[in-house]
C-alpha angles and dihedrals in degrees: 000000000000098000115112095353140087123262093242088060091050088051089053091052092048089048089052091052091046094050090053090046091239099134089108125093096226093049093046092055093050099043117106113255091239089063091049090049090053091051096047096040095104091062097062121234082053097163093054092044093048091051092048091047090053093044093050091047092050090049091052091048090053095046100044108000087253093299101133092185088067092043094053096043090081122093112293097241091049091053092046092052090047091052092048090053090062116095109250098024115105131176096278093049093045091050092047091051090051092048093050091046089061096227094117 
């Protein structure tokens, strides 16, 4: 959600997701797109970002049933390549995810 927007707008979107109790992979995948659009609206390109958020979440549910500990236990380069293969995740985002995960 951080692409082409300011961090305060991303914080608004995350707050919207939190207030609706949607910061959960299973809930994100089952939430109507209209609700995701409403949450991500402050970030601009909200339809595209909501769709990518849902697609990435669905991918993670398929790969590791939403258990990120399992997902990140794999070799670092394998995880990085897997992240880069997801639509909407570029090099900077993949590397940030890996840094925050603590596996680096």
